[in-house]
KOLKEVO-500477 format. One line per 10 residues: number of its first residue (from 0); their letters; for each residue x, y, z of N, C-alpha, C, CB. Coordinates in nm, 3 decimals. Each point is the difference from the previous one (the first is absolute). Glycine has a CB too. Layout:
NUM) a) X Y Z X Y Z X Y Z X Y Z ~ ... $
//
This chain:
0) msrrvlvied) 0.085 -0.118 0.000 -0.085 0.118 0.000 0.089 0.124 0.000 -0.185 -0.124 0.123 ~ 0.163 0.209 -0.218 0.083 0.119 -0.009 -0.058 0.111 0.087 0.070 -0.064 -0.232 ~ 0.018 0.149 0.276 -0.043 0.111 0.086 -0.004 0.128 -0.081 0.099 -0.113 0.201 ~ -0.197 0.197 -0.168 -0.024 0.125 -0.072 0.050 0.117 0.084 -0.200 -0.101 -0.118 ~ 0.279 0.187 0.054 0.053 0.120 0.065 -0.046 0.121 -0.080 0.202 -0.126 0.091 ~ -0.254 0.224 -0.022 -0.034 0.129 -0.061 0.114 0.096 0.032 -0.252 -0.041 0.020 ~ 0.313 0.095 -0.124 0.108 0.097 0.015 -0.056 0.137 -0.036 0.181 -0.173 -0.054 ~ -0.181 0.263 0.151 -0.047 0.137 -0.022 0.124 0.089 -0.002 -0.228 -0.043 0.113 ~ 0.269 0.082 -0.233 0.128 0.069 -0.019 -0.008 0.085 -0.126 0.126 -0.187 0.116 ~ -0.077 0.310 -0.110 -0.007 0.087 -0.118 0.134 0.016 -0.071 -0.185 0.119 0.111 $
10) neqnlyltef) 0.293 -0.163 -0.052 0.131 0.012 -0.062 0.024 -0.123 -0.088 0.088 0.137 0.196 ~ -0.068 -0.112 -0.325 0.012 -0.111 -0.096 0.117 -0.093 0.028 -0.104 0.148 -0.168 ~ 0.219 -0.093 0.209 0.116 -0.085 0.028 -0.026 -0.089 0.121 0.151 0.176 -0.098 ~ -0.206 -0.118 0.203 -0.032 -0.080 0.119 -0.105 -0.106 -0.032 0.056 0.196 0.147 ~ -0.154 -0.157 -0.224 -0.106 -0.091 -0.039 0.055 -0.116 -0.083 -0.164 0.191 0.003 ~ 0.251 -0.162 -0.099 0.058 -0.104 -0.083 0.077 -0.101 0.085 0.016 0.163 -0.190 ~ 0.070 -0.115 0.278 0.081 -0.089 0.083 -0.088 -0.084 0.091 0.188 0.165 -0.007 ~ -0.285 -0.103 0.071 -0.089 -0.073 0.091 -0.078 -0.107 -0.074 -0.017 0.203 0.144 ~ -0.042 -0.164 -0.257 -0.078 -0.097 -0.078 0.089 -0.114 -0.051 -0.157 0.184 -0.067 ~ 0.276 -0.153 0.022 0.093 -0.101 -0.048 0.031 -0.101 0.110 0.098 0.166 -0.161 $
20) lltrhgfdvd) -0.062 -0.117 0.278 0.035 -0.090 0.110 -0.118 -0.086 0.042 0.168 0.167 0.078 ~ -0.285 -0.107 -0.069 -0.118 -0.075 0.043 -0.039 -0.108 -0.102 -0.079 0.203 0.125 ~ 0.073 -0.167 -0.252 -0.041 -0.099 -0.101 0.105 -0.110 -0.012 -0.128 0.178 -0.125 ~ 0.252 -0.144 0.140 0.108 -0.099 -0.006 -0.013 -0.103 0.113 0.150 0.172 -0.104 ~ -0.211 -0.131 0.213 -0.019 -0.090 0.115 -0.142 -0.056 0.007 0.174 0.129 0.122 ~ -0.247 -0.120 -0.233 -0.128 -0.069 -0.010 -0.122 0.075 0.049 0.131 -0.198 0.022 ~ -0.118 0.325 0.007 -0.115 0.079 0.045 -0.079 0.050 -0.121 0.126 0.069 0.208 ~ -0.257 -0.056 -0.191 -0.084 0.072 -0.095 0.001 0.145 0.046 -0.148 -0.204 -0.053 ~ 0.167 0.296 -0.041 0.017 0.141 0.037 -0.107 0.086 -0.065 0.246 -0.036 0.026 ~ -0.311 0.118 0.056 -0.088 0.106 -0.048 0.071 0.131 0.028 -0.214 -0.137 0.041 $
30) iartggegva) 0.192 0.235 -0.128 0.070 0.128 0.011 -0.099 0.115 0.005 0.196 -0.096 -0.122 ~ -0.166 0.191 0.209 -0.073 0.127 0.005 0.104 0.111 0.008 -0.206 -0.105 0.114 ~ 0.183 0.213 -0.187 0.097 0.109 -0.003 -0.042 0.122 0.081 0.067 -0.081 -0.222 ~ -0.188 0.080 0.274 -0.046 0.111 0.085 -0.067 -0.060 0.123 -0.032 0.155 -0.200 ~ 0.016 -0.073 0.302 -0.066 -0.046 0.121 -0.143 -0.043 -0.024 0.147 0.149 0.127 ~ -0.222 -0.069 -0.201 -0.140 -0.033 -0.027 -0.014 -0.129 -0.079 -0.052 0.242 0.003 ~ 0.139 -0.260 -0.102 -0.001 -0.123 -0.077 0.036 -0.119 0.089 0.062 0.128 -0.209 ~ 0.029 -0.107 0.302 0.040 -0.106 0.091 -0.114 -0.046 0.090 0.230 0.092 -0.006 ~ -0.305 0.003 0.060 -0.115 -0.034 0.084 -0.102 -0.080 -0.081 0.036 0.207 0.139 ~ -0.064 -0.161 -0.261 -0.097 -0.069 -0.086 0.047 -0.141 -0.033 -0.071 0.221 -0.096 $
40) kaqtakpdli) 0.198 -0.236 0.061 0.052 -0.133 -0.035 0.003 -0.092 0.121 0.137 0.103 -0.182 ~ -0.112 -0.049 0.299 -0.001 -0.083 0.121 -0.139 -0.060 0.020 0.180 0.143 0.105 ~ -0.283 -0.064 -0.133 -0.137 -0.047 0.016 -0.036 -0.107 -0.102 -0.061 0.223 0.091 ~ 0.110 -0.212 -0.214 -0.037 -0.097 -0.102 0.092 -0.122 -0.002 -0.090 0.188 -0.134 ~ 0.220 -0.169 0.157 0.096 -0.110 -0.011 0.008 -0.085 0.127 0.129 0.139 -0.160 ~ -0.159 -0.079 0.275 0.013 -0.068 0.129 0.137 -0.071 0.010 -0.253 -0.032 0.010 ~ 0.361 0.110 -0.015 0.134 -0.060 -0.001 0.035 -0.064 0.135 0.069 0.169 -0.172 ~ 0.034 -0.251 0.169 0.052 -0.060 0.123 0.092 0.097 0.074 -0.016 -0.226 -0.105 ~ 0.069 0.324 0.032 0.093 0.098 0.056 -0.007 0.127 -0.084 0.152 -0.183 0.088 ~ -0.137 0.297 -0.023 0.007 0.129 -0.070 0.135 0.063 0.032 -0.254 0.032 0.010 $
50) lldvqlpemd) 0.329 0.004 -0.116 0.124 0.075 0.014 -0.032 0.143 -0.038 0.148 -0.204 -0.051 ~ -0.125 0.296 0.142 -0.051 0.136 -0.013 0.109 0.105 0.011 -0.214 -0.080 0.094 ~ 0.233 0.154 -0.201 0.089 0.116 0.005 -0.069 0.108 0.081 0.105 -0.057 -0.226 ~ -0.029 0.138 0.297 -0.060 0.106 0.081 -0.021 0.127 -0.083 0.108 -0.097 0.205 ~ -0.017 0.125 -0.297 -0.010 0.121 -0.082 -0.074 -0.032 -0.129 0.215 0.091 0.098 ~ -0.344 -0.060 -0.099 -0.085 -0.032 -0.116 -0.079 0.122 -0.044 -0.015 -0.237 0.078 ~ -0.023 0.241 -0.206 -0.091 0.106 -0.043 -0.141 -0.024 0.053 0.139 0.034 -0.207 ~ -0.217 0.069 0.215 -0.140 0.000 0.045 -0.013 -0.010 0.152 -0.063 -0.105 -0.216 ~ 0.107 -0.003 0.271 -0.004 -0.018 0.145 0.129 -0.072 0.040 -0.257 -0.009 0.007 ~ 0.316 0.048 0.106 0.126 -0.064 0.037 -0.026 -0.140 0.057 0.103 0.226 0.045 $
60) gyevaqtirr) 0.004 -0.300 -0.027 -0.011 -0.137 0.047 -0.066 -0.014 0.136 0.201 -0.048 -0.131 ~ -0.181 0.146 0.218 -0.065 -0.005 0.131 -0.152 0.003 -0.015 0.200 0.114 0.104 ~ -0.247 -0.025 -0.189 -0.144 0.010 -0.024 -0.053 -0.126 -0.068 0.021 0.250 -0.017 ~ 0.058 -0.306 -0.074 -0.040 -0.124 -0.067 -0.016 -0.111 0.104 0.120 0.070 -0.212 ~ -0.022 -0.086 0.300 -0.006 -0.104 0.103 -0.123 0.020 0.090 0.251 -0.020 -0.004 ~ -0.274 0.143 0.046 -0.116 0.029 0.085 -0.131 -0.033 -0.071 0.131 0.180 0.115 ~ -0.139 -0.147 -0.244 -0.121 -0.026 -0.078 -0.022 -0.150 -0.014 0.031 0.216 -0.124 ~ 0.073 -0.290 0.092 -0.011 -0.145 -0.014 -0.043 -0.063 0.132 0.176 0.002 -0.179 ~ -0.122 0.045 0.288 -0.032 -0.057 0.131 -0.146 0.024 0.040 0.239 0.034 0.066 ~ -0.304 0.064 -0.126 -0.141 0.027 0.031 -0.095 -0.099 -0.069 0.059 0.241 0.027 $
70) hpelfsipiv) -0.008 -0.322 -0.119 -0.081 -0.100 -0.070 0.014 -0.133 0.074 0.029 0.120 -0.223 ~ -0.136 -0.168 0.286 0.010 -0.124 0.078 0.054 -0.119 -0.079 -0.189 0.085 0.134 ~ 0.155 -0.094 -0.263 0.046 -0.115 -0.079 0.149 0.008 -0.034 -0.231 -0.017 -0.094 ~ 0.293 0.133 0.115 0.142 0.018 -0.028 0.084 0.013 0.126 -0.064 0.109 -0.212 ~ -0.001 -0.105 0.326 0.069 0.033 0.125 0.116 -0.094 0.031 -0.215 0.090 0.083 ~ 0.202 -0.217 -0.114 0.104 -0.096 0.039 0.113 -0.013 -0.102 -0.176 -0.123 0.123 ~ 0.167 0.191 -0.235 0.108 -0.008 -0.100 0.121 0.078 0.052 -0.169 -0.021 -0.192 ~ 0.286 -0.044 0.196 0.119 0.073 0.043 0.036 0.111 -0.101 0.083 -0.207 0.118 ~ -0.051 0.323 -0.064 0.045 0.114 -0.081 0.142 0.032 0.044 -0.239 0.093 -0.029 ~ 0.332 -0.096 -0.066 0.139 0.032 0.032 0.038 0.129 -0.072 0.057 -0.246 0.031 $
80) avtsyampgd) -0.020 0.346 0.047 0.049 0.125 -0.058 0.140 -0.025 -0.054 -0.140 0.142 0.160 ~ 0.160 -0.110 -0.287 0.132 -0.013 -0.063 0.036 0.142 -0.042 -0.036 -0.245 -0.083 ~ 0.126 0.307 0.158 0.018 0.144 -0.017 0.142 0.046 0.024 -0.233 0.026 0.068 ~ 0.265 0.085 -0.128 0.130 0.063 0.023 -0.005 0.090 0.123 0.049 -0.010 -0.247 ~ -0.166 0.027 0.306 -0.010 0.076 0.125 0.071 -0.081 0.108 -0.221 0.109 -0.068 ~ 0.332 -0.058 0.115 0.079 -0.075 0.098 0.042 0.088 0.116 0.080 -0.149 -0.183 ~ -0.158 0.251 0.210 0.030 0.088 0.112 -0.058 -0.058 0.128 0.003 0.201 -0.154 ~ 0.049 -0.160 0.268 -0.058 -0.049 0.125 -0.150 0.031 0.005 0.221 0.032 0.118 ~ -0.300 -0.130 -0.083 -0.144 0.018 0.010 -0.077 -0.043 -0.124 0.048 0.184 0.154 ~ 0.019 -0.198 -0.267 -0.071 -0.038 -0.123 -0.060 -0.140 0.009 0.155 0.147 -0.129 $
90) qeqalaagct) -0.078 -0.241 0.184 -0.052 -0.136 0.014 -0.121 -0.001 0.093 0.230 -0.094 -0.041 ~ -0.221 0.166 0.150 -0.110 0.007 0.094 -0.124 0.062 -0.062 0.166 0.017 0.185 ~ -0.145 0.086 -0.269 -0.112 0.064 -0.068 -0.068 -0.097 -0.096 0.116 0.223 0.019 ~ -0.038 -0.303 -0.091 -0.056 -0.100 -0.091 -0.081 -0.104 0.077 0.193 0.035 -0.159 ~ -0.140 -0.082 0.270 -0.070 -0.099 0.081 -0.127 0.059 0.060 0.219 -0.113 0.051 ~ -0.212 0.237 -0.006 -0.118 0.066 0.057 -0.110 0.020 -0.106 0.149 0.115 0.167 ~ -0.110 -0.101 -0.293 -0.097 0.019 -0.107 -0.069 -0.131 -0.039 0.137 0.192 -0.083 ~ -0.084 -0.304 0.131 -0.062 -0.128 -0.032 0.089 -0.099 -0.071 -0.209 0.121 -0.010 ~ 0.335 -0.082 -0.015 0.092 -0.093 -0.066 0.042 -0.108 0.100 0.082 0.183 -0.155 ~ -0.058 -0.300 0.102 0.042 -0.114 0.080 0.151 -0.001 0.016 -0.199 -0.129 -0.081 $
100) gyiekpinpe) 0.269 0.181 -0.019 0.145 0.001 0.002 0.055 0.113 -0.083 -0.001 -0.245 0.034 ~ 0.134 0.248 -0.042 0.071 0.114 -0.058 0.130 -0.051 -0.060 -0.103 0.163 0.167 ~ 0.128 -0.133 -0.293 0.127 -0.034 -0.066 0.054 0.128 -0.062 -0.073 -0.242 -0.046 ~ 0.199 0.270 0.072 0.062 0.121 -0.055 0.047 -0.023 -0.143 0.070 0.068 0.232 ~ -0.084 0.037 -0.314 0.058 0.003 -0.134 0.138 0.062 0.011 -0.228 0.017 -0.111 ~ 0.318 -0.048 0.023 -0.020 -0.094 -0.109 -0.007 -0.143 0.054 0.121 0.155 -0.156 ~ -0.208 -0.234 0.092 -0.012 -0.138 0.044 0.124 -0.078 -0.041 -0.253 0.013 -0.017 ~ 0.283 -0.114 0.095 0.113 -0.086 -0.030 -0.053 -0.125 -0.069 0.133 0.088 0.199 ~ -0.104 -0.105 -0.328 -0.053 -0.115 -0.073 0.036 -0.135 0.062 0.013 0.140 -0.204 ~ 0.098 -0.144 0.277 0.045 -0.126 0.058 -0.087 -0.047 0.117 0.229 0.060 -0.071 $
110) nfidqieqfl) -0.291 0.033 0.143 -0.081 -0.044 0.115 -0.143 0.053 -0.002 0.210 -0.010 0.129 ~ -0.250 0.075 -0.236 -0.134 0.059 -0.006 -0.110 -0.104 0.016 0.091 0.177 -0.148 ~ -0.081 -0.288 0.078 -0.103 -0.104 0.009 -0.006 -0.055 0.143 0.035 -0.060 -0.244 ~ 0.080 0.037 0.306 0.001 -0.046 0.139 -0.068 0.102 0.091 0.213 -0.127 -0.043 ~ -0.190 0.255 0.016 -0.062 0.104 0.082 -0.152 -0.005 -0.009 0.202 0.143 -0.033 ~ -0.255 -0.160 -0.088 -0.147 0.002 -0.011 -0.063 -0.132 0.040 0.023 0.166 -0.182 ~ 0.052 -0.276 0.169 -0.053 -0.131 0.037 -0.044 -0.004 0.146 0.151 -0.104 -0.171 ~ -0.083 0.180 0.257 -0.036 -0.001 0.142 -0.141 0.053 0.025 0.240 0.029 0.053 ~ -0.295 0.044 -0.148 -0.136 0.053 0.016 -0.105 -0.092 -0.059 0.095 0.228 -0.004 ~ -0.052 -0.338 -0.055 -0.092 -0.091 -0.067 -0.016 -0.133 0.074 0.064 0.107 -0.214 $
120) v) -0.025 -0.113 0.338 -0.012 -0.124 0.076 -0.137 -0.023 0.056 0.235 0.021 0.055 $
//
């Protein structure tokens, strides 16, 4: 059984790398390039995991996480913030917004899959 990941990311290079790594490891990948599109795709795709950039057009990742968490059918889906925000307090802000975890960019291709696997147990 393959696992479905929704990647909400607007940067094409980051999106390409993330999608490449996920598909190479057998994941089905859905893509959204804006926060609003990400919320809509989460509702229709019902992914096993959401990878969420914090800096997005329309609505930022914090607002996206909060919006997704308000939908009872999506509440249990792990949301992992994947962001270049690495200042003190950024991880706490992502978790307070409803994210399950936090991975700093740039992602490391050698351990990225291991990092996200911990949220899929």
